[in-house]
N, C-alpha and C positions, 0 to 999 in steps of 0.2 A: 458084556459091559465091563469096563476096566474098573479096578478097585479104586482108581483115583477119581472116577466120575462122582460128582457130588449128588447125593440122593435128594429127591424133592422133600419139601417139608411135610406135605400131606400126600400120601400115596393115592393112586387111582384105585377105584374100587370096581371090580367086575362082578355084577350080580350073579352071573352064570356060575362063577367058581366059588362065590361066597367068601373070597379072601382078597386082600389087597394085591395089586399087581404093579410091576414096574414097567416103565416105558424104555424102549431102546434108544440109543443115541440118535437114531433117525426120526424119533418121535412116534414110531409105531409101537403099539402095545405088545408086550410079550407075556400073554396070559399064563400062567403056571410057572413063571421063572422062580418065584420064591419057593414054590412047592418042590421043584426039581432040586433047588439048592439044599433044601432040608433033606431030601432023599439021598443025593449023591455026595453031599459034604462039600460041593464046589463053592469056594468062597465061604466055607462053613464057619465053625466056631471061632477059628483064629481070627478070620477077617471080621467077624461080628464083634469080637472083644476089642479089636483094634479101633474099628470105626464106630462101634456101637450101633450098627444098623440092624436093629431087630424090631419087628413090627408086632404089635399086639392089638387086641381089640380096642384098648383105651388110648392108643397113640404111641408115638415113638418116645423112647426113654434113653437118655445118654447115661450109661452106667457109671462113667467117671465123674460126671458133674451131678448126677442124680437129679437131672432137670427134665421135666416134661417138655417136649418140643412145642406143644401148644403154648406153653408159658414163654418159650423163647420167641415164638412168633408174636405173641402179645406185646412183648417188650420191644421188639424191633419194628413193629408196625403201628401206625397211628390209627387205631380202631375207634370210630365214633359210633356208639350204638344209636339205632334209630328210635329214639325215645321222644315223646311229646315235649315241646318246649315248656320249661318251667317259667310261669309268669311271676314277675316280681310281686311280692306280697305287699298289698296296699295297707298302709297304716290306718287303722280305724280305732275309734274309741266307743266305749259303751254310751248309748244315748242318755242313760241316767246320770252320767258324769259330765258329758259335753254340753247338754242342754242348760244345766245351771251355770256352767262356766260362760256359755255364750250370753245368757240373760244378764249375768253379772257384768261382763265386759261391755255389752251393748248399753246397759243402763249407766255404767261408770263413764263411758265416753260422753254421753249427753249431759249428765250431771256435772262432770268435770269441766266441760266447756262452759256450761251455764255459770258455774262457780268462778271460772276464769274471767268471764265477761262481766258479771255483776259484782261478786264479792271482792275480787282482786282488781276490779276496775281496769280491765285490759280489753277494751272494745275494738278489737281488730280482727274481724272474722276472715277477711281475705288473706291476711298474713297467716293466721292459724291454719287455714285450709292449705295454703301453699307449703307451710312448714310440715304439716302432716303428710302431704303427698310427696314432698322431697324425702322425708324420712322413710316413707313406704317404698319409694323407688330404690333407695339404698338398701332397705331391709330385704326386699325380694331378691336382690342380687346377692346378698350375703347368704340367704337361704339356698339359693341356686348352687352356690359353691360348697356349702357345708352340709346340706340335708337332701333328702329325696322328695321333699314337699313340692318342689317345682318341676318334677319329672313330666308333668303334663305339657310343658313347653316343647318337649321332644316330638309331640304328636301334632304340633301346630306348624304348618309351613307358612311362615310369615314372609311376604314379599313387599316390595316397595309400593306396588299398586294396592294391595290389600290394606297396607298401613294407612295410606293416604285417603282411600275411599271408605274405609270402615273404622279403623281404630281412631283416626283423627276426629271425625264428626262425633263419634260416640264419646270420645274424651272431652270434647267441647260441652256436650250435654251434661256429662258427669261433673265437670268443673262448675258449670252454671248451677247445677243442683246443690252442690256443696256450698258454694258461696251464698246462695239465696237462703238455704236452710240455716246456715250459721248466722246470717244477718238477722233472721227472724227471732233468734234467741235474745237479741239486744232489747226487744220491746215486748215480746210475748212470753207468757209463762210456759214452763215445760209441759204442764198438764194440757194446756190449750193446743200447743203444737202437736202433741201426740194424738189428740182428738182429730185434728185436721188431717193428720197422716192417714187416718182410716179411710180417707177418700181416694187413696192411691189405687186400690183395685178397680174402682169405677173409672178413673182416668185411663188406666191400662186397657180396660175393656172397650172404652169409647174410641181410643186411638187405634186399637187393633181392628175395630169395626170399620174405621175410616180406611185403613190399609187392606181391608178385606181378609184379615187374618182370623177374624172371629165373626161368627154369625150370631146376631142378636136374637135370641129366642124369647118367648114370653116370660120364662122363668128368670132369665138373666135381666130382662127389663125390670121385673119386680125387685130383684136384688139391687139393681142400680138405684131404684127409687127408695128402697129401704135404707141403704147406706147414705144416700144424699140427704134424706130427711134427718137421719141421725146426726150427720155433720152440721146441718143447718141449725138444728136445735142446740148443739154444743156451742156453735158460734153465737147464737142468739142469747144463750145464758151466760156468756163470758162477761164478767163484771168490769174488767180492765181491757176493753177492746181497743186495739190500735190498728188503724187501717193500713199503715205502712208495713207493719210486721205481718198482718194478715195477707196482704198482697205478695209479700216475699215468700211466705210459706206456701201459698197456693201456687205461685210460679215454680217453686222448688218441686212441688208434687208433679206439676206438668213436665218439668225438665226430666225428673227421675223416671216418670212413666214413659216418656218419649225415648229415653235411653234404653230402657228395658225392651221396648218394642223394636227399636233399631238393632239391638243385639240379636233379636230373633230374626230380623230380616237380613241384616248384613253378614252376620256370623253364623248363619245356619249351616250346621254340619261341623263347625269348629267348637268342640266342647271344651270350654275353658272354665276351670274352677275360679273362685274369687281371687286367689293368690296369683294365678296366671294372668287373669284379666288386669289385676292391679300392676303386674309387672310391665304391661304395655301401656296402660292408661296413666299411671302415676306420673311418669316424666312429662307427658304431654300436658296434663292438667296443671302440674306444678309450674311449668313455663308459662302457660296461659294466665294463670292466676298472678304470677309474678309480674306479668306485663301490665296488669291493672293497678298494682301497688303504688307506683309513682303518682298516679292520678287520683287515687282514693285515700290511702292511708299514709303515704309518704314515708318518711324515715322514723316516724313516731314509734311504730312497733319495735324497731331495733333499739331505740333508746330505752323504751320501757322493758325490754327483754331482761336487761341487767337488774332492774328493780324487782321483777318477778322472780328471777333466779333460774339458772340452768336446770336445777333439780326438778322443779315443777314443770318446766317446759318439756324436758326430756321424758319425764314420766307421763305427761299428757300424750305425747306422740307415741310412747310405747304402748299405752292402753289402746289407742286407736289402731295401731298395727296388730296388737294381739287379738283384737276383734276380728280382723280379716283372717288370721290364722285359724281362730276358732270356727269361723264360718265354713272353712274347708272340711273340718272334721264333722261339723254339724250336718252338712249336706250329705256326707257319706254315711252318717249314722241314722238319720231320721227321714221319714217320708214327708211328702208335701203337706198333708193335713197336720202332722205333728209339728212341723215348722210354723204353720199358721197359728196353732194353739199356743206354741211357745212364744210367738210374737204378741199374741193377745195378752198372755200372762205378763210379758215384759212391759207392755204398755200400761197395764193396770198397776204394776209395781212402780213404774216411773211416775204415774200420776199421783200415787200415794206418797212417794218420796218427795215429789215437788211440793205437796201440801205440808209435809212434815219439816223438810229442811229449808225450804224457801218461803213458806207461808203463803203459797199460791191458793187463793180461794176458789172453790168450785161450788156450783149451785146444783140443786136437785134436777133442774131441767137439763143441765149438762150431763149429769150421770145417766139420765134417761136416754138422752140423745146418743150418747156414746155407747150405751148398751145396745141400742138399735143398730148402730154402725158395726159393732163387733159381731152381732148376730148375722148381719149381712155379709161380713167378711168370711165367716165360717161357712155360710151357705154358698158363697161364691166359690170357695175352694172345693167344697164337696161337689158342686155342679160342674166344675172344670176338670174333674178327675177322669 
């Protein structure tokens, strides 16, 4: 081998000799070459000092640069270790912190809307719904660009067909639910509306049974009867009963229950948290609602907007959007039963607040009926685990 021949980075190892060996220029190994060089001095100390070709058990070292050849190889080669992929850390919050935040925001949205409709004399639920959804559509896109809260969108393969067949019909149901629910606040008290909302699990169960997603067992039938009886007693005990508002709220419950069942049917396998869902539904719902505005509320909401003031309107939309953000953390931090219990506590808080701030009267039979409905809700959640 000529002295100009470049030595390999890592020498071949011959287990029979117990020492590293060099290969000849033809590629055939020359076992004992290094040993003979040590004995005869051929290419010995002088050539070793000039080229630094000296092999030790720990690898080749260049005496001039004082650099281990393994280190040179590491610098010159793109070595990617075969390590397990590190998953992005999911941002979570302590349940003891997020549950009170969610309850506060959820209650604030309902009470704020009722205050806007009644105390500030701004009876435009369709405009408010469109306004909230438009702000939500903008807000989710801002979060998409600035935070990782919308990373769930990367896992959703949204196609035109999926959008038209799934997102659009679900968005229509969502829009109808919001419009009807907000309209009910014009004539019904907050406390009575919350009592009627306790019928939602029954509606979901019955619709699921129609689509053969749920089998009605004797236990579930008893739960349905318990919740239905409780809601009926709450309606019977209402002192200021308004048929129009009652029909609006019952229809809102039907729309919302249908929406939740349709999500289970149409979007099965696509796990979208509330923010990702809002990202897709909000623009559709805002456009649908806006189409109703000329025929229902006209230009009056825009004229009254300046009277109410941008500060109140923007803060109202911000609270509604904050509720959707809190819902993402709540779902990740708490289990299904905890969510149900948190919802029950929220409803009790809302009913109490309605009595205190708006003077909504409630009767003993309403309290008894709502207690039956709440017990049925908890039993339903326990049975569906």
